[in-house]
C-alpha positions in Angstrom: -49.0 -61.8 -61.0 -47.3 -61.5 -64.6 -49.4 -58.3 -66.0 -48.9 -56.9 -62.7 -45.3 -56.9 -62.7 -45.0 -55.6 -66.4 -47.1 -53.0 -65.7 -44.5 -51.8 -62.8 -41.6 -52.2 -65.5 -44.1 -50.0 -68.1 -43.9 -47.3 -65.0 -40.1 -47.4 -65.0 -38.5 -44.3 -66.4 -36.2 -45.1 -69.4 -33.6 -43.1 -67.1 -33.1 -42.1 -63.0 -31.3 -39.9 -61.6 -28.5 -40.8 -59.0 -28.5 -39.0 -55.8 -25.0 -36.7 -56.7 -26.8 -35.7 -59.7 -29.6 -34.3 -58.2 -27.8 -33.2 -55.1 -25.2 -31.2 -57.6 -28.1 -29.8 -59.5 -29.7 -28.5 -56.2 -26.4 -26.9 -55.5 -26.4 -25.6 -58.9 -29.7 -23.7 -58.1 -29.2 -22.7 -55.1 -25.4 -21.1 -54.8 -26.4 -19.5 -58.5 -29.6 -18.5 -57.2 -28.4 -17.3 -53.6 -24.7 -16.3 -54.3 -25.5 -13.2 -52.8 -27.8 -12.9 -50.5 -29.1 -11.0 -46.9 -31.0 -13.0 -44.3 -32.1 -11.6 -40.6 -32.6 -13.7 -37.9 -31.2 -14.4 -34.1 -28.4 -16.7 -33.4 -28.7 -20.2 -32.0 -26.2 -22.8 -31.2 -23.2 -20.3 -31.4 -19.9 -22.8 -31.4 -16.4 -21.9 -31.5 -14.4 -24.5 -32.5 -10.8 -25.1 -31.7 -10.0 -24.5 -35.7 -11.7 -20.9 -35.2 -14.4 -21.1 -37.6 -17.6 -20.1 -36.3 -20.7 -22.2 -36.2 -24.1 -21.2 -35.4 -27.7 -21.1 -36.9 -30.4 -18.5 -37.5 -34.1 -18.7 -36.6 -37.1 -16.8 -36.8 -40.8 -18.3 -35.7 -40.8 -20.7 -39.0 -37.2 -22.0 -39.4 -33.7 -22.2 -38.8 -31.3 -21.8 -40.7 -27.5 -23.3 -40.3 -24.7 -21.0 -41.0 -20.6 -20.4 -40.6 -18.1 -18.1 -40.4 -14.7 -19.1 -41.6 -12.3 -18.0 -39.0 -10.3 -15.7 -42.0 -13.8 -14.2 -42.1 -14.3 -13.9 -38.5 -12.1 -10.7 -37.8 -13.8 -8.6 -40.5 -17.1 -9.2 -38.4 -18.7 -5.9 -37.1 -19.7 -7.5 -34.2 -19.1 -10.6 -31.8 -22.3 -13.1 -32.6 -23.9 -14.3 -29.7 -26.6 -16.8 -28.6 -30.0 -14.2 -28.7 -28.4 -11.8 -31.0 -30.8 -10.7 -33.1 -28.7 -10.0 -36.3 -28.2 -9.5 -40.4 -25.8 -11.6 -42.1 -24.5 -11.2 -45.8 -23.3 -14.2 -47.1 -24.0 -17.1 -49.9 -25.7 -20.9 -49.6 -23.8 -23.5 -50.5 -24.6 -26.9 -50.2 -22.1 -29.7 -48.5 -23.2 -33.1 -51.5 -22.1 -35.7 -48.5 -24.8 -34.7 -45.9 -27.3 -33.6 -48.7 -27.5 -30.0 -46.0 -26.9 -26.4 -47.2 -25.6 -23.4 -45.0 -25.0 -19.8 -45.1 -21.8 -19.0 -45.4 -21.4 -15.3 -43.4 -18.8 -12.6 -44.5 -21.0 -10.1 -43.2 -22.7 -9.4 -39.9 -24.3 -6.9 -37.9 -26.8 -6.8 -34.9 -30.4 -5.4 -35.5 -30.7 -2.2 -34.1 -29.4 -1.9 -30.8 -31.9 -3.3 -28.8 -30.7 -6.3 -28.0 -27.4 -5.6 -27.8 -28.5 -2.3 -24.5 -30.4 -5.4 -23.4 -27.1 -7.2 -23.3 -25.0 -4.4 -21.8 -28.0 -3.9 -18.8 -27.4 -7.3 -18.2 -23.5 -7.5 -18.2 -23.5 -4.1 -15.9 -25.8 -5.5 -13.7 -23.3 -8.4 -13.1 -20.6 -7.1 -13.0 -21.8 -4.2 -10.8 -22.3 -6.8 -8.6 -19.2 -8.1 -8.3 -17.5 -4.4 -8.0 -15.8 -3.8 -10.9 -16.8 -0.3 -10.8 -16.6 0.6 -7.1 -14.5 4.0 -6.7 -12.8 2.7 -3.9 -11.1 0.6 -6.3 -10.4 3.9 -9.0 -5.8 4.7 -8.5 -4.7 8.1 -8.9 -2.6 8.7 -11.8 1.0 10.0 -11.5 1.7 13.4 -11.5 5.0 13.3 -14.2 5.1 9.6 -15.7 8.1 8.6 -17.4 6.3 5.3 -19.3 2.7 5.5 -21.2 1.7 2.7 -23.2 -1.1 3.6 -25.7 -3.7 0.7 -26.7 -4.9 1.4 -29.9 -5.5 1.0 -33.4 -2.0 1.9 -35.1 -3.7 3.2 -38.3 -6.8 5.1 -36.3 -7.7 8.8 -35.7 -7.6 8.1 -32.0 -3.7 7.2 -31.7 -3.2 10.2 -33.9 -5.5 12.8 -31.9 -3.8 10.9 -28.9 -0.1 11.5 -29.7 -0.8 15.3 -31.0 -2.6 16.4 -27.5 -0.3 14.5 -25.4 3.5 16.4 -27.5 1.5 19.3 -27.2 1.6 19.3 -23.6 4.5 17.6 -22.8 7.5 15.7 -24.3 9.2 14.1 -21.0 7.5 11.0 -21.3 7.8 8.1 -23.3 4.9 6.8 -25.2 4.4 3.3 -26.6 2.2 2.5 -28.7 0.7 -1.2 -28.4 -1.3 -2.4 -31.9 -4.4 -3.5 -31.5 -7.8 -4.1 -33.4 -10.7 -2.2 -31.6 -13.6 -3.5 -33.4 -14.9 -6.4 -34.8 -15.6 -10.1 -33.8 -12.2 -10.9 -31.7 -11.0 -7.0 -31.1 -11.9 -7.3 -27.2 -9.6 -10.8 -27.1 -6.7 -8.9 -28.8 -7.1 -5.4 -26.3 -7.0 -8.0 -23.3 -3.7 -9.6 -24.4 -2.4 -6.2 -25.2 -3.5 -5.1 -21.7 -1.6 -8.7 -20.5 1.4 -7.4 -22.5 1.8 -4.0 -20.8 1.8 -4.8 -17.6 5.3 -7.2 -18.2 7.1 -4.4 -20.3 10.2 -3.4 -18.2 11.1 -0.8 -17.4 7.2 -0.7 -15.8 4.9 1.4 -17.8 3.3 4.0 -15.3 -0.3 4.6 -16.9 -2.1 2.7 -19.3 -4.1 4.7 -22.6 -7.2 2.0 -23.9 -8.7 4.3 -26.9 -10.7 4.4 -29.4 -12.6 7.2 -31.8 -16.0 7.3 -32.1 -18.9 5.0 -33.4 -21.9 3.4 -33.4 -22.8 1.4 -30.2 -22.4 -1.8 -32.5 -19.0 0.0 -33.5 -18.0 0.4 -29.8 -19.4 -3.1 -28.6 -15.4 -4.6 -28.6 -15.3 -2.5 -25.4 -18.4 -3.8 -23.4 -17.2 -7.2 -24.0 -16.7 -9.3 -20.4 -13.6 -10.1 -21.0 -12.1 -6.9 -21.4 -13.7 -5.1 -18.8 -12.4 -7.6 -16.5 -9.0 -6.9 -17.8 -8.9 -3.4 -17.2 -10.3 -4.1 -13.9 -7.3 -6.2 -12.8 -4.9 -4.4 -14.9 -1.9 -3.9 -12.2 -1.5 -0.4 -13.7 -3.5 2.6 -13.8 -5.5 2.4 -17.0 -7.3 5.8 -18.5 -9.9 4.8 -20.8 -10.9 7.1 -23.5 -13.3 5.3 -25.6 -15.9 7.2 -28.2 -17.1 10.2 -28.1 -18.5 12.6 -24.6 -21.7 10.7 -25.1 -20.5 7.2 -25.1 -19.9 5.5 -21.8 -18.4 1.6 -22.4 -18.4 -0.5 -19.4 -14.3 -0.2 -19.7 -14.8 3.7 -19.1 -16.3 2.3 -15.8 -14.1 0.0 -14.7 -11.0 1.9 -15.7 -9.4 3.9 -13.3 -10.0 7.4 -15.2 -13.0 7.7 -17.3 -11.4 10.3 -20.4 -14.5 12.1 -22.7 -12.2 11.1 -25.8 -8.7 9.9 -26.1 -7.6 13.9 -26.9 -9.3 14.1 -23.4 -7.5 11.3 -22.5 -3.9 12.0 -23.2 -4.8 15.6 -21.1 -5.9 13.4 -18.2 -2.5 12.0 -18.6 0.0 14.5 -19.5 1.2 16.8 -17.1 0.9 20.9 -18.5 4.1 21.9 -20.0 2.8 25.8 -19.2 2.0 25.0 -16.0 4.7 23.5 -14.7 6.9 25.8 -16.4 4.5 28.9 -14.4 4.8 26.9 -11.4 8.8 26.7 -11.7 9.3 30.1 -12.0 7.2 30.5 -9.4 9.5 28.7 -6.8 12.4 30.1 -8.2 11.3 33.7 -7.7 10.1 32.5 -4.1 13.7 30.7 -3.8 15.1 34.0 -5.0 13.3 35.9 -2.4 13.8 33.8 0.7 17.5 33.9 -0.4 17.5 37.4 -0.2 15.5 37.6 3.1 17.8 35.5 4.9 20.4 37.2 3.4 18.9 40.5 4.6 18.7 39.1 8.3 22.5 37.5 8.3 23.4 40.9 7.5 21.6 42.6 9.8 22.9 40.3 12.4 26.5 40.4 11.9 25.9 44.4 11.9 24.4 43.8 15.4 28.0 41.5 16.2 30.0 44.6 14.7 28.3 46.7 16.9 28.3 44.6 20.0 30.6 45.2 23.1 32.5 42.1 22.4 33.6 43.5 19.4 34.5 46.8 20.2 36.6 46.0 23.2 37.1 42.4 23.8 39.5 43.1 27.0 36.4 44.4 28.6 34.9 40.7 28.4 38.2 39.4 29.6 38.5 41.7 32.8 34.8 41.3 33.6 35.0 37.7 33.5 38.6 37.6 35.6 36.6 40.1 38.0 34.1 37.1 38.2 36.1 34.6 39.0 38.2 36.3 41.4 34.9 37.0 43.2 33.6 33.6 43.2 37.2 32.1 44.3 36.9 34.8 47.4 33.3 33.8 48.4 34.3 29.9 48.3 37.1 31.0 50.2 35.3 32.4 52.9 32.9 29.5 52.7 35.7 27.3 52.9 37.0 28.7 55.9 33.6 28.8 57.9 33.2 25.2 57.3 36.4 23.8 58.5 35.7 26.1 61.3 32.2 24.6 62.0 34.3 21.5 61.8 36.2 22.5 64.3 33.5 23.0 66.8 31.9 20.1 66.4 35.4 18.3 66.6 36.0 19.8 70.1 32.6 18.8 71.4 33.0 15.7 70.6 36.1 15.2 72.4 35.0 16.8 75.3 31.6 14.1 75.3 34.4 11.2 74.8 36.6 13.0 77.9 33.6 13.5 80.2 32.7 9.2 79.6 36.2 8.5 79.7 36.5 5.0 82.1 39.5 6.8 83.7 37.5 9.7 84.8 35.4 7.4 86.6 37.8 5.6 87.9 39.4 8.7 89.7 36.0 9.8 91.1 36.3 6.3 92.9 34.7 3.7 91.0 36.6 0.5 89.9 36.4 -2.7 87.9 37.0 -6.1 88.9 37.9 -8.7 86.7 38.5 -12.5 87.1 41.9 -13.4 87.5 43.5 -14.0 84.0 40.6 -12.5 82.5 39.9 -8.9 81.0 36.3 -8.9 80.8 34.8 -6.7 83.6 32.5 -8.9 86.6 29.0 -7.4 86.0 27.8 -10.6 88.0 28.5 -13.0 91.2 27.0 -15.8 89.1 30.8 -16.6 87.7 32.5 -16.6 91.2 32.7 -19.0 93.9 34.4 -18.8 97.4 38.3 -18.8 97.2 38.0 -17.0 93.4 40.9 -14.8 92.7 39.8 -11.5 91.5 41.6 -7.9 89.9 40.4 -4.9 90.9 41.7 -1.9 88.4 41.3 1.5 90.4 42.8 4.9 89.5 46.3 4.3 90.6 46.8 0.6 90.7 45.7 -2.8 90.7 44.3 -5.0 93.8 44.4 -8.8 93.5 41.7 -10.4 96.3 40.5 -13.9 97.2 36.9 -14.0 97.5 36.1 -15.2 101.0 32.2 -15.1 100.9 29.6 -14.1 98.7 26.4 -12.3 99.1 23.7 -13.1 96.8 21.6 -9.6 98.4 20.8 -7.0 95.1 22.2 -3.7 96.3 18.9 -1.9 96.8 17.9 -4.6 99.7 20.9 -3.9 101.5 20.5 0.0 101.1 17.3 -0.5 102.7 18.9 -2.4 105.5 21.9 -0.1 106.3 19.1 3.0 106.7 17.3 0.9 109.2 20.5 0.0 110.9 22.1 3.3 111.0 20.8 5.6 114.0 18.5 8.4 114.1 
């Protein structure tokens, strides 16, 4: 036992390195040997920290390399990293001694080819198309004469200069507002979406928004294919004209916008009225207005001439004479009609009087008829039922009255009495 312990002590090195010393040597070797390195791989485990830093891993079939993009570097990236994206990165290896780990600090990042980007583009296009963001019926017409136009783009790029030059060459009766934003790189899509939201709050309101950018590769234009910006374009309360890239470039923002322009210059042409055409149209309107006024003046002159040649103006008293004759004629006719109506009414009155006279009770009394009433009443007697022997009756004749006392009452009907009298009369 003693010999074995002694041998172990003899094998121990005279001086052992501490963990910190080993890590420091590794750090020196790695950071010196890999201070400028390009690494290709697939992005995975991407995390956007609240601090603004991006943490991710680069992987291939055999290994995984942790990486970081510091907050200040993120806006300078050519493209926004995403899980599954094949990229090539530039940076340096750095060792983090407290964890004994190393990572790639990225300062530049590009997509490897266009295949991965195109696949992502097709997938997002299909998803947004199913939602109806590209439907033609969602497109709104542009105002014919906008008063305020907002241009969302980079203030230092050639696109804004091309747009402003083309716009001012066509129309100057409009206020142009340039809303600055980055148009390329990581985070540019978010900035552009925020710029569109800002435009929607401008007072007085903007009539049209131009979203423009110059040409470039698919990677350069990728911000205009980001979902956050495409949805912001589709949700804008103000009509948007998208002029991104060259004629052959078609972004998802172009499809979601109300009008797709081929270039920034074409966007200006689609928004700005053509001053030459407007001037020509106004000249045509003025000529038609002048011609119309001349025709109306000539027609008024002709009508005035007709009035001057009319009988009324040639001999005004003639109209008065004709009207007086007409009034006299109609008055005479009215008098004749009134006289005839009075005559017919007099005849009807006389006939009515004759009929009344013929049916007068006095006439009937003169022919031998009489009217009998009970004493003290004026109603004529029509039945013996109201009388009895000893009743006093008054008989009215044509020339006076008789007062009688009823001695007997015979209830035999007149027709029976006439038959009896007829049979009793001598033959």
